C-alpha positions in Angstrom: 29.4 18.4 -0.6 26.6 20.3 -3.6 23.9 18.9 -1.6 21.1 20.4 -4.2 22.4 17.6 -6.8 20.2 15.8 -3.8 17.3 18.1 -4.3 14.3 16.6 -5.4 13.3 17.7 -9.6 9.2 19.2 -9.2 9.7 20.0 -12.8 8.0 17.0 -13.2 5.1 18.1 -11.6 5.5 22.3 -13.4 8.2 23.9 -14.5 7.1 27.0 -13.6 4.2 28.5 -11.0 1.9 30.1 -14.1 1.4 26.6 -15.6 0.8 26.1 -11.3 -1.7 28.6 -11.8 -3.6 27.7 -15.2 -4.3 23.7 -13.8 -5.7 26.0 -10.5 -8.4 27.8 -12.8 -8.8 24.7 -14.8 -10.0 23.0 -11.7 -12.7 25.4 -10.2 -14.3 26.0 -13.5 -13.9 21.9 -14.0 -15.6 22.4 -9.9 -18.6 24.7 -11.5 -19.3 22.1 -14.7 -19.0 18.9 -12.5 -22.0 20.9 -10.1 -24.1 22.0 -12.8 -24.9 18.3 -13.6 -25.8 16.9 -10.8 -29.2 15.8 -11.2 -28.1 14.8 -15.3 -25.4 13.4 -15.2 -26.4 10.0 -14.6 -29.0 10.0 -17.3 -27.6 7.9 -19.6 -24.6 5.7 -20.1 -22.4 8.2 -22.1 -23.3 10.8 -19.9 -21.7 9.2 -16.8 -19.2 7.6 -18.5 -18.3 11.1 -19.4 -19.0 13.0 -15.6 -16.9 10.0 -14.5 -13.8 10.6 -16.8 -14.0 14.3 -15.8 -14.0 13.9 -12.1 -11.3 11.5 -12.4 -8.9 14.0 -14.0 -9.7 16.6 -12.4 -8.6 14.7 -8.9 -5.6 13.4 -10.5 -4.9 17.1 -11.5 -5.8 18.7 -8.0 -3.4 15.3 -6.7 -0.1 17.3 -8.8 -1.4 21.0 -7.5 -1.5 19.7 -3.8 2.1 18.1 -4.5 3.7 20.2 -5.9 2.9 23.0 -3.6 3.3 20.5 -0.7 6.3 19.0 -1.6 7.7 23.4 -1.8 6.3 24.6 0.6 7.9 21.0 3.7 11.5 22.3 2.6 11.3 25.7 3.3 8.6 26.3 5.8 9.4 29.5 6.2 9.1 31.1 2.8 5.4 32.7 2.6 5.3 32.0 -0.8 5.6 28.7 -0.4 3.1 28.7 2.2 0.3 30.8 0.2 -0.1 28.3 -2.0 -0.1 25.0 0.7 -3.1 27.0 1.8 -4.8 27.8 -1.6 -4.2 24.2 -2.6 -5.5 23.4 1.2 -8.5 24.9 0.2 -9.6 24.2 -3.5 -9.2 20.6 -1.7 -11.8 21.2 0.9 -14.2 22.9 -1.8 -13.6 20.0 -4.2 -14.6 18.2 -1.5 -17.7 19.6 -0.1 -18.9 20.8 -4.1 -18.8 16.9 -5.1 -20.4 15.2 -2.0 -23.4 14.6 -3.8 -21.9 12.3 -6.2 -22.1 9.1 -4.3 -25.6 9.6 -2.6 -26.5 10.0 -6.4 -24.6 6.9 -7.7 -26.6 4.8 -5.8 -30.0 5.9 -7.2 -28.7 3.9 -10.3 -29.8 0.0 -9.1 -27.4 -2.4 -9.8 -29.4 -3.8 -12.6 -29.1 -0.6 -14.4 -25.6 -0.2 -14.2 -25.3 -4.3 -16.2 -27.9 -2.2 -19.1 -25.4 1.1 -19.1 -22.4 -1.2 -19.3 -24.0 -2.9 -22.0 -24.5 -0.3 -24.2 -21.2 0.9 -23.1 -19.0 -1.5 -22.4 -15.6 1.9 -21.5 -17.8 2.0 -18.8 -16.8 -1.9 -17.0 -13.3 -0.1 -15.8 -15.9 1.4 -13.1 -16.4 -2.4 -12.5 -15.2 -2.1 -8.9 -16.0 1.3 -7.7 -20.1 0.3 -8.3 -19.0 -3.0 -6.4 -18.0 -1.6 -3.1 -20.4 1.3 -3.5 -23.6 -0.8 -4.0 -21.9 -3.0 -0.7 -22.3 0.2 1.1 -25.9 1.2 -0.3 -27.3 0.9 3.0 -24.5 3.8 4.6 -25.2 6.1 2.2 -27.8 9.1 2.6 -29.1 11.2 0.3 -27.4 14.7 -1.2 -28.7 16.6 1.0 -27.6 14.6 4.7 -24.1 13.4 2.4 -23.4 17.5 2.0 -24.4 18.1 6.1 -21.7 15.2 7.1 -19.0 16.4 4.8 -19.5 19.7 7.2 -19.9 17.6 10.4 -16.1 15.8 9.2 -14.6 19.4 9.3 -15.8 20.3 13.0 -14.9 17.4 13.3 -11.7 17.9 13.0 -11.4 21.1 14.8 -11.0 18.2 17.9 -8.1 17.1 16.7 -6.8 21.0 16.1 -7.5 22.0 19.7 -5.8 19.3 20.8 -2.3 19.7 18.8 -3.0 24.0 20.0 -3.2 22.3 23.8 -0.2 19.8 23.8 1.9 21.9 21.0 1.4 25.9 22.0 0.1 26.3 24.7 1.0 24.2 27.0 4.3 25.4 29.7 6.0 22.0 29.8 8.7 22.2 32.8 12.9 22.1 32.4 14.8 19.6 33.9 18.9 19.7 33.3 20.7 17.5 31.9 23.3 15.6 34.4 25.6 14.9 31.4 25.6 18.2 29.8 24.2 20.3 32.8 21.3 22.6 30.2 18.3 22.9 30.6 16.0 19.9 28.9 12.5 20.9 28.1 10.4 18.4 28.7 8.0 17.9 26.2 7.3 15.4 22.9 10.0 16.8 20.6 12.6 15.6 23.1 10.9 12.7 24.1 12.8 9.7 22.8 16.3 11.1 22.7 15.3 11.5 26.3 14.1 8.0 26.9 17.4 6.4 25.2 19.6 8.9 27.8 21.9 6.6 29.6 21.2 8.0 32.6 18.5 6.3 34.2 17.2 9.4 37.4 17.3 11.7 34.2 14.8 9.1 32.0 12.8 9.0 35.0 12.2 12.1 35.6 11.8 13.6 32.2 9.1 10.5 31.9 7.1 11.8 35.3 7.5 15.1 34.9 6.1 14.4 31.0 3.2 12.4 31.9 2.6 14.7 35.0 1.7 18.0 32.8 -0.6 15.5 30.3 -2.0 14.7 33.5 -2.6 18.4 34.7 -4.7 18.6 31.6 -6.6 15.4 31.7 -9.7 16.6 31.9 -9.1 19.5 29.1 -7.9 16.5 26.7 -10.4 13.8 28.0 -13.3 16.8 26.8 -11.6 17.1 23.4 -11.1 13.0 22.9 -15.0 12.5 24.0 -16.1 15.4 21.6 -13.8 13.3 19.0 -15.2 9.8 19.5 -18.7 11.1 20.0 -18.1 12.3 16.7 -17.3 8.4 15.8 -20.4 7.1 17.0 -22.8 10.0 15.9 -22.0 9.5 12.6 -22.2 5.6 12.8 -25.7 6.0 13.7 -26.4 8.1 11.0 -25.4 5.9 8.6 -26.5 2.9 9.7 -23.7 1.3 11.1 -24.2 -0.9 14.9 -20.2 0.6 15.9 -18.2 3.1 15.5 -15.9 -0.1 14.7 -18.1 -1.6 12.3 -18.2 2.2 10.6 -14.2 2.5 10.3 -13.9 -1.7 8.8 -16.4 -1.6 6.7 -15.7 2.0 5.5 -12.5 0.2 4.3 -13.9 -3.8 3.1 -12.3 -5.5 6.0 -14.1 -7.9 8.5 -14.6 -7.4 11.9 -13.2 -10.7 12.2 -9.3 -9.5 11.1 -9.5 -6.7 14.3 -10.6 -9.9 16.6 -8.2 -12.0 15.1 -5.7 -8.9 16.4 -6.7 -8.3 19.3 -7.4 -12.6 20.4 -4.1 -13.5 19.3 -1.5 -11.5 20.1 -3.8 -11.6 23.8 -3.3 -15.0 23.9 0.3 -14.9 23.2 1.9 -11.5 25.2 3.3 -13.8 27.2 6.7 -13.5 24.8 5.8 -9.9 25.3 6.8 -10.6 29.1 9.0 -12.6 28.7 11.8 -10.1 26.2 11.0 -7.7 29.3 11.8 -9.8 32.0 15.1 -10.4 29.5 15.2 -6.6 29.8 15.4 -6.2 33.3 17.3 -8.8 33.3 19.8 -7.2 30.9 19.9 -4.1 32.3 20.7 -5.3 36.0 17.7 -3.8 37.2 15.8 -4.8 39.7 12.5 -3.4 38.3 11.6 -2.4 35.0 9.3 1.2 33.9 8.4 1.9 31.2 11.2 5.0 30.9 13.8 1.3 30.6 12.1 0.0 27.2 14.1 2.8 25.2 17.5 2.2 26.5 19.5 -0.2 23.6 20.7 -3.4 25.3 23.7 -3.7 23.0 25.8 -0.7 21.9 27.8 0.4 18.7 30.1 2.2 17.9 27.9 4.8 15.7 29.2 4.8 11.9 28.5 7.3 9.7 26.9 6.5 6.1 27.8 8.8 3.1 24.1 8.6 0.9 26.5 6.2 -2.1 27.1 4.1 0.6 23.5 3.8 2.0 22.2 3.3 -1.6 24.8 1.0 -1.9 23.5 -0.9 0.6 19.5 -1.1 -0.1 20.5 -2.5 -3.5 22.2 -5.1 -2.0 19.1 -6.0 0.4 16.8 -5.5 -1.8 18.2 -7.4 -4.6 16.1 -10.5 -3.4 12.9 -8.4 -5.0 14.5 -9.2 -8.3 15.9 -6.3 -11.4 13.0 -4.9 -12.3 12.8 -3.3 -8.8 16.1 -2.6 -8.0 16.3 -1.0 -11.6 13.1 1.2 -10.6 15.0 2.5 -7.3 17.6 3.1 -9.4 15.5 5.4 -11.7 14.4 7.1 -8.1 17.4 8.1 -7.5 19.2 9.2 -10.3 15.7 11.1 -11.5 15.9 12.9 -8.0 12.3 11.5 -6.8 13.4 12.7 -3.4 14.6 15.0 -1.1 17.7 13.7 0.9 18.9 16.0 3.1 17.9 18.1 6.3 18.4 22.1 5.5 17.1 24.9 7.0 13.2 25.3 7.6 12.6 22.4 6.1 9.6 20.3 7.8 11.3 17.3 10.0 10.8 13.4 9.0 10.5 11.5 6.1 7.3 10.1 4.2 6.2 9.7 0.4 3.8 10.7 -1.6 2.7 9.3 -5.1 1.2 11.5 -8.2 -0.7 9.4 -10.9 0.5 10.4 -14.1 3.8 11.9 -12.7 6.0 9.7 -10.3 6.0 9.3 -6.5 8.2 12.2 -4.4 9.7 10.9 -1.1 11.2 13.3 1.2 13.8 11.9 3.7 16.2 14.0 6.9 19.5 11.9 6.1 22.3 12.8 8.6 23.4 9.0 7.8 23.0 7.2 10.3 22.4 3.4 10.1 18.3 4.7 11.1 18.7 6.3 8.4 19.1 3.9 6.1 16.3 1.8 7.7 13.9 4.9 7.4 15.5 5.0 3.2 14.6 1.5 2.5 11.1 1.9 4.5 10.5 5.0 2.3 11.7 3.7 -0.6 8.4 0.9 -0.1 6.0 3.5 -0.2 7.0 4.7 -3.2 7.8 1.5 -5.7 3.7 0.3 -4.3 2.6 3.6 -5.9 4.4 3.5 -8.1 3.4 0.3 -9.7 0.2 0.3 -8.9 0.2 3.9 -10.9 2.0 2.2 -13.6 -0.6 -1.0 -13.7 -4.0 0.2 -12.6 -6.5 3.2 -14.0 -6.7 5.5 -12.1 -10.5 4.5 -10.5 -8.1 1.5 -8.8 -4.8 2.7 -8.8 -4.7 4.2 -4.5 -4.0 1.5 -2.5 -5.8 1.0 0.7 -4.4 2.2 4.2 -4.7 -1.7 5.3 -1.8 -2.0 2.3 0.0 0.9 2.9 2.6 0.0 5.5 3.3 -3.4 4.0 5.8 -2.8 1.0 7.6 -0.3 3.5 8.1 -3.1 6.3 8.9 -5.4 4.0 12.2 -3.5 2.6 12.7 -3.0 6.6 12.9 -6.5 6.9 14.7 -7.5 3.9 17.4 -4.9 4.8 17.6 -6.3 8.8 18.5 -9.6 7.5 20.3 -8.6 5.1 22.5 -6.3 8.0 22.3 -9.5 10.4 23.4 -12.2 7.5 26.7 -10.1 6.8 28.4 -8.9 10.0 30.9 -10.9 11.7 31.1 -8.6 14.8 29.1 -9.9 17.8 27.8 -5.9 19.4 26.4 -5.4 15.5 24.3 -8.6 15.7 23.2 -7.7 18.9 22.7 -4.0 18.9 20.3 -5.2 15.5 18.0 -8.2 16.9 17.9 -5.5 19.9 16.3 -3.5 17.8 14.4 -5.5 16.0 12.7 -6.8 19.0 12.0 -3.1 20.1 10.2 -2.4 17.1 8.0 -5.4 17.3 7.6 -4.1 20.6 6.4 -0.5 19.4 4.6 -1.7 16.4 2.9 -4.4 17.2 2.7 -5.2 20.5 1.8 -1.5 21.8 -0.5 -0.6 18.6 -2.5 -3.5 19.7 -2.9 -2.3 23.1 -3.7 0.5 21.7 -6.3 -0.5 19.3 -8.4 -2.1 22.3 -8.3 1.0 24.2 -10.3 2.5 20.8 -12.6 -0.1 20.7 -13.5 0.2 24.5 -13.6 3.7 24.8 -15.5 3.7 21.8 -18.4 1.4 23.3 -18.1 3.2 26.7 -19.7 6.2 24.9 -21.9 4.0 22.8 -23.7 2.4 25.7 -23.6 6.1 27.3 -21.2 5.1 30.1 -18.9 8.4 31.9 -15.7 8.8 30.0 -13.9 10.8 32.8 -10.3 11.3 32.3 -10.0 8.5 36.4 -12.3 5.8 34.0 -9.9 6.2 31.0 -6.8 6.0 33.1 -8.4 2.7 34.8 -9.2 1.2 31.3 -5.4 2.1 30.1 -3.4 0.9 33.5 -5.6 -2.4 33.1 -4.8 -3.4 29.6 -0.7 -2.5 30.5 -1.4 -5.0 33.5 -2.6 -7.2 31.0 -0.1 -7.1 28.1 2.8 -6.5 30.4 2.7 -8.5 32.7 3.9 -8.7 36.9 7.9 -8.3 36.2 6.9 -4.2 34.3 6.0 -1.6 37.1 2.7 0.7 35.6 3.5 3.6 37.6 0.7 5.9 38.3 1.9 9.1 35.4 1.6 5.6 33.3 -2.0 5.9 33.4 -2.1 9.0 31.4 -0.5 8.5 28.5 -3.6 7.9 26.3 -3.8 12.0 26.6 -0.4 12.1 25.0 -1.0 9.6 21.9 -2.2 12.0 19.1 -3.1 8.5 16.6 -6.3 8.3 18.7 -8.3 11.6 16.8 -8.4 9.2 13.6 -10.6 5.9 15.3 -9.0 3.0 14.4 -5.8 3.6 12.1 -3.4 2.2 14.8 -4.7 -1.0 14.5 -3.3 -1.6 10.7 0.2 -0.6 11.6 -0.2 -4.3 12.9 -1.7 -6.2 10.7 1.3 -4.2 8.2 4.2 -5.1 10.4 2.6 -8.9 10.5 1.9 -8.9 7.0 4.9 -7.9 6.0 7.1 -10.4 7.8 5.0 -13.4 6.8 5.8 -12.3 3.2 9.4 -11.5 3.6 9.6 -14.4 5.8 9.1 -16.6 2.7 10.7 -13.9 0.4 13.9 -15.2 1.9 13.2 -18.6 3.5 10.5 -19.8 1.5 11.7 -21.6 -2.0 8.3 -22.3 -3.4 7.4 -18.7 -3.1 6.5 -17.0 -6.0 8.1 -13.3 -6.2 5.8 -12.9 -8.8 2.9 -13.3 -6.3 4.6 -9.9 -4.1 5.1 -8.3 -7.2 1.0 -9.0 -8.3 0.8 -7.1 -5.0 2.4 -4.2 -5.8 1.0 -3.5 -8.9 -2.5 -4.7 -7.8 -3.9 -1.0 -6.0 -6.8 -1.0 -4.6 -8.1 -3.6 -7.7 -9.1 -5.8 -5.4 -10.1 -5.9 -1.2 -7.1 -5.0 0.3 -7.6 -8.1 2.1 -7.3 -10.1 -0.4 -4.8 -9.1 -2.2 -2.9 -9.4 0.7 -3.9 -13.6 0.6 -2.7 -13.5 -2.5 0.7 -11.9 -2.0 1.0 -14.9 0.9 -0.5 -14.1 4.2 -3.9 -14.1 5.3 -5.0 -11.8 7.4 -8.2 -13.7 8.2 -6.2 -16.1 9.8 -4.0 -16.6 13.2 -1.0 -18.1 11.4 -0.8 -14.7 9.9 -0.1 -13.2 13.0 2.0 -16.0 14.1 4.8 -15.1 11.8 5.1 -12.0 13.5 4.9 -13.5 17.4 6.7 -16.8 16.3 9.9 -14.1 14.7 10.0 -12.2 18.2 10.3 -15.2 19.9 12.7 -16.5 17.7 15.1 -13.2 17.3 14.3 -13.4 21.4 15.9 -16.3 21.9 19.0 -15.9 19.9 20.2 -12.8 21.2 19.6 -14.2 24.4 22.1 -17.2 22.9 24.7 -14.4 22.1 
């Protein structure tokens, strides 16, 4: 097969590198032009509007430059020209952040009344109403220009902790090797081989791999604790400087998320984690084990003969599964396939994994590594959710309101996955396939919902320890982690001493208070997809309106209009009830 027919078409971004170079120089010139207006751009309604429009166009062009360089680099990471291009635009992006760090503090010198007068004189400014509404709401937390520039530099220094963690865990740690009892070959006990190892059907191999891996992290736990403490300390220091009550308060209010939503997630899951414990008991009994350990959580309870799908077959399944979203939705997906918005197949030196990335004045792109498995079809559906969200928002919103928030980011992708799962479950008569799908669904919710909520509670407790000047040692972190596993996973789950150190291998903790959004995202997606499939009164247009809304309103408001009120326990309970129903169905089979 000629896989070049399935490469993405980057000429929609730039016909040749010469065009890219030209835009790069324009950005540099525009940055200087905007920087020179630091003290004058807000003097009149006209000058303010012109400045904001120029900054907006700069951001649009910079995104196009960035995506072109990133996508070229990601499909051939050994190409030095691609690497140079990406590093060049990455440097430009950091320069952009630094040089324009004055914008928000300067805008806040305009009072709400003055802005209203500006809009009356110059109505075109009203396109920025929501931006200013959010800006005025953050007024107490945005500092003067010089301090903002200093904090911008602090952000760069703060990134050091995550980089040092990555260098340590990816490059510097000498991971042990153990022998695979089936292949008789040595396997490096590292994160690259983690999931494959925990799916191994030899329990002793899984145990040895898991215990050796976490023991390796334990050996470096003092260094990792220091790095994590530095990251947490940076968060708590910035929160204090910006007049927030806590680092959590800063993370939530910066995104206009009420603390009650975080608390609602943790409290509702805590009060209902008996359904997770019920599943773990069922898993132990189904595997015929006397006890259940972490390294037993990934082995499928039901197996099927793995079918290989062509990409064309995968597309056909996705079209059928997503048909409840309407013909307009499917037409855009068809366009994405035909116009080569996707880079489909693995190739030498191509980055692993999958992602989607939007370009406002072009269209989104998505990177895949399709190998023909059922899991790959779920990945396509997931990434197409991101593609469609970006496409609709960019089509319907001005740039200032087009970029949807992280809180909403996983909803469209997970809705697609839920629709695909339900379609496959409804269209198979094979009992083994049904069991396999049900079990996969349970494990997806376990890892994306229950596990991420446990992580969210851990992060909250750790930041509070630092804010209260308590010691942050490897022993303290491990004791806290152990207690959370006790509460969430219950009596039928054995907490090995090595598991106490699992916190040390979670890189997401260096992006503070991010992981809870995986749990809220899947909750919103299940609440919405359940209504799409089974509520005759639900208007599919409400979901389409959500996809088209970008960041034109507060995230919680947009999700409520789409059918998921994240302030209420019911939206969290939708996932817990879905999990419980799935478990009972699997038990009956």
